[in-house]
N, C-alpha and C positions, 0 to 999 in steps of 0.2 A: 353760720360760720362752719367751714369745713375743718374738722379736727381729725380726720383720718390720717393714717400713716402715709397715704398716697398724696397728701396735700402738697408736700414739698416738690416732688418731681413734676406734678401737674402745674403748679404755680411757676416753677422754674422754666418749663417749656413755654408757658404763656408769656413770661417776661422776655425770654429770648426772642420771641416773635414780634415784640412791640417795636415800633419805630419811634423812639424818643427824640424829640427836638433837642438841639444842642444850643445852649446859651451862647450869645455872641460876645466877643470881646475878651476871650480867655478866662482863666479861672480867677475867682475872687479870693482875697485873703481870709477865707472862711473854711472851716472844717466842721465835722460833726463827730461827736463821740457817742456811740450807740451801745447801750447795755444789753441790747437784744432781749427786750422784755417779752415774757410770755403772757399774753392777755388772758383775762378770766375766761375759762372754758376752752382755751385754745391748746393745741398740741405743740410740742417742741418743733415738729416738722413745719407747722404753719408759721411759727415764729421765725424760723430760719428762712423760709421763703419770703416772709415779710421784710427781713433784713436786706435781702437782695432788692426788693422793691424800693426800700428807703435809699439804698446806695444808687440805684438807677435814677431816682428822683433828684438826688443831689448832683449827680453827674450832669443831668439835663439842665439843672438850675445854675451850674457853673461853679459849684464848690470845688475847692482844691483837694480836700481829703475826706475819706470816710474811715473812721477808726472804730475798733471794737475794744471793749475792756476785757479784763480777766477777773472773773469772780467764780467762786466755788461754793458748793453746798447750799444752793438757793433754788427753790422751786420756781421762783418768779423770773429767773434769767436763764438764757441759753448761750452764755458766753464763757463756758469753762475751758473751751479749746479755741482760743482766738486764732491760732495758726491755721486751723482748718477753716474757720470762717473767712479769713483773708483769702485763702485759695478759692473758696466757693464764690465769694463776691467778685473776685478778680475775673472769674470765668464769664460773668454776666455783665461786666462793665469793660470799657475800653480806654478811658482817658483818666478818670479820677484816680488819685493815689489812694491805696488801701493799706491799712496797717493796724497795729495794736497799740493801745494807750491804756494800759501798757502790758508788756510782758513783765510779770513780777519776778525779777531775776533770781532772788533767793529760792524760788520754787523749782528752778531748772539748772541743769548743767550748762555752763557757758558754751561748750563745744556743741551740744545739741541745739541750742538756740542759733548758733552760727550756721550749722548745717541746715536747719529748717528755713532760715531766712535767705540763705544762698539759694536754696531750692525754689523758694518763692520768687526770687529775682530772676532765676532762669526761666520761670514760667511767665513772669510779667515784668520784663526789664523796664527800669525807670519809673516804677509805680509803687514801690514797697517802702513803707515807713516802719520804724521800730522805736517805740518809746519805752524806756526802762524805768521800772519802779522797784523800790526796796521793801515795800509793804507786802504782806501775804495776799491781800485781796480776798480775805476770808476770815473765819474765826480761828482762835488759837488751836483747837483740836484738829481742824482740817489742815491748818498749816503744819502741824506736827506730823500728820500722815503724809502730806505732800513732800515734806523735806526728810522723809525716811527717819523720823524720830530724832533729828539733830537737836541737841540741847544748847548748842552755842548760840550766841546772838547773831541771827542771820543778817540783820541790818548792818552789823559791824563788818560783815564779810563783803558787803556790796562793792566797795571800791576795788577790791582784788578781783571780784567777779567781772566788773566792767572792764578792768585791764585785760583779763583773759579773753573776754569777748572781742574787744578791739584787736587783740593779737590774732585771734582766729579769723577775724573778718578782713585781715590784710596788713595790719601793722607788724605782725611777726613777733616772735619771742627772741630775747637776746641770746647770744652764744652761751652755752652751758645750761640753759633752762631745760628742765626735763621734758617740757612739752614742745620744744623746738622742732622735733621730727614730725609732729602731727599735722594733719591737713584737714580743714573743714571742707568737705566735699558736698556738692560739686563746686569746682572752682569757677568763679564768674568775674567779670571785669569791673564790677561795681559793688558797692555796699549799700545796704538800706539807708535811707535818711534817718539819722539817729537823734533821739531826744532823751532828756532826763526828766522824769515826772517829779512833781513836788506838790505837797499841800502844806509844807512848813518851809522855813528858810533853807533847810539842808539841800533839797534838790537843786534849786537854782544856783546856790553857791557851788555845789559840786560841779554842775554843768559849766559854770563860769571859769573856775580854776583849771578845768580840764578841756576848755575850748570846745564845748559841745552846745547844742541847742537845748533850750529849756521850755517846758510846759508847766504852767502853774494852775492848780485847781481853785479858781475863784469860787466855784460852786461848793467847795468844801471849806475854804478859809477866806471869805470875802474881806475880812478885816486886814489881812496880810498882803493880799495879791499885788496891789499897786507898788508899794514900797519894795517888796521882794523882787519884783521884775525889774524895776528901775535899778536896784542894787546889782542885779545880775549883769546888766549892761555896763555898769561902771567897773565891775570886777573882772570882766571877760578877759581871758588870756589866750591868744590864738595858739592852736596846736601846730599849725603850719602857716607859713607866710601867706597873707591874703585872706585868712579866715576872719570872719566877722560874727558878732553875736546875732542870734536869731531866737526870738521868743514867741510863745503863743500862750493865750490865757483862755481856759475853759469857763464858760458862763452859762448858767441855767437860764434858758430863754424860751419863750413861746409867744407867737404873734398871730393875731386873728382879728378880723373886723367884727367877729361875733363875740360880744362881751360875755355871754354865757359860757362859751368855750374857754375863754381866758380864766374865768372864775373856777370852772371845773378842773382845769389844769392845775391851778394853784392849790385847790383842795386835794386833788389826787397826790400831788407831790408832798404836801404837808403831812397827809395821812401816811404816805409811804415812809417818810422819815421817822415818824413816830413808831410805826410798826418795826422798822429796823432796830430802833433803840430798845424796843420791847422783846426783840428776838422772834418776831412773827415773820415767817418767810413764805407766805402764801399770796397768790395774786389777789388783788382787791376786787371785790364784786362791785359792779356799777351802782347797785343800790346803796352800798356802804359809802361810796364817794358822794352820792347825792345827799344822803342823810348828813354826812359831815359838812358838806357845802352849805346846808341850810341851818347849821348849828351856830349858837352864840359863840362857842369855843373857836370855830373857824373865823367868824367875823372879827373877833378880837385879835386873832393871830395874823390877820392880813396886813397889819401894820408892818410886819416883816423885819428882816435884819439886813436888807440890802443884797440878799442872796439871789433873788429872782428878778429877771427883766421880762416883763409881760405887758401886753397891751396891743394897740393897733400897730400894724407893720412898720409904718414910718417912724413912730415914736420908739419902737424897739430898735430899729436900725440906727437911729440917731444916738440912742443911749449906748449901744454897743460900740459905735465909732468913738464916742466920747471916752468910754472905758479903755478902748484900745490906745487912744492917745495918752491918757493918764498913766497907763502902765508902760508906755513906750514899747508896746508889743507890736510884732509884725503880723500877727494873725489872731483871729478869734475862733475858738472851738465851741460850737453851740452844743449844749447838752439839754435834751428835751425828753426826759423820762415821762412817759404817759401811758395810759391804757388804751388809747385810741390811735392806732397807727395812721389812719387816714388824716386825722387832724394834725398829727406830727408832720406828715409829708407836706400838707398844705402850709403849715407854719414855716417849714424850711424854705419852700419856694417863695413865700411872701417875704421872708427876711432877705433873701437874695435879691429879689426885685426891688425892694425898698432900699437896700444897701446901694444898689446902682443909682437909684434916684437921688439919694441924699448925699452921696459922695462924688 
């Protein structure tokens, strides 16, 4: 594995030279949320080059979107600056939509977010998504530093921040508002496709009453996902004539004909979740995954909580389609955190191929 600082430019040049085939029949109602994990023994530069490779694989397979998350203070992830990742991935792709899921709005000034995403739209017209979250995406101390020591309830300020952002993105401020003279530059003729994130009922309800699109994290709250998203559709109030509800659901999924690869993915994610709960923020060593995979502890935990969809590609695609229907969702966002990027890419392609076959 090349972990030198030159890995990213070299890999990027190689990717740019590839002639990726394009899936026929237009984009699928599928997206991927990428945490941009740093594999064991890998540099951040290699992880960023790997993210470009993932995005190009998705574009070739016919996915609609490639999204990156916003997380801070973690050695295992390289997604602390999603805006920069969007710009970088956009330069090496040409059709797939790229965006953040999300921008944790309380960590940022609404004007700056508007300026950043208008700049991205100027660079990649018609391809930029912006999903908004009200959580910090990190631990309390890091959130305190990011928010310049604010002691107020940042989540409570979320509605006002969203209102400011919409105004800066084109809605405008009412007469007499102190921000009315301000301009989010550069001025562009479109706005990013906007979503509101949620892992509790709050996000979809906020999206519904404000006429916005919603994304719900089934991979975080599988027991709530279906009812919350159906409720979103019932509660939706158009902001403008002709607006209609649009929802997506993120699902933890991995597909492979190789049963050993499926078991190792399940073991790696189960161990990762436990480490997060313990405050361990280091990449998992392959031998640690194998040791856990062979343990009685893991065998008992495989009964699961309905959080993961894993198995052969056709079975995974069928289950994802069934979940999409149960949630009355328009789109599925595949989440595949793993320590083996090539296996992840193969899984994404297999899911897209099987999706076409079974739908």
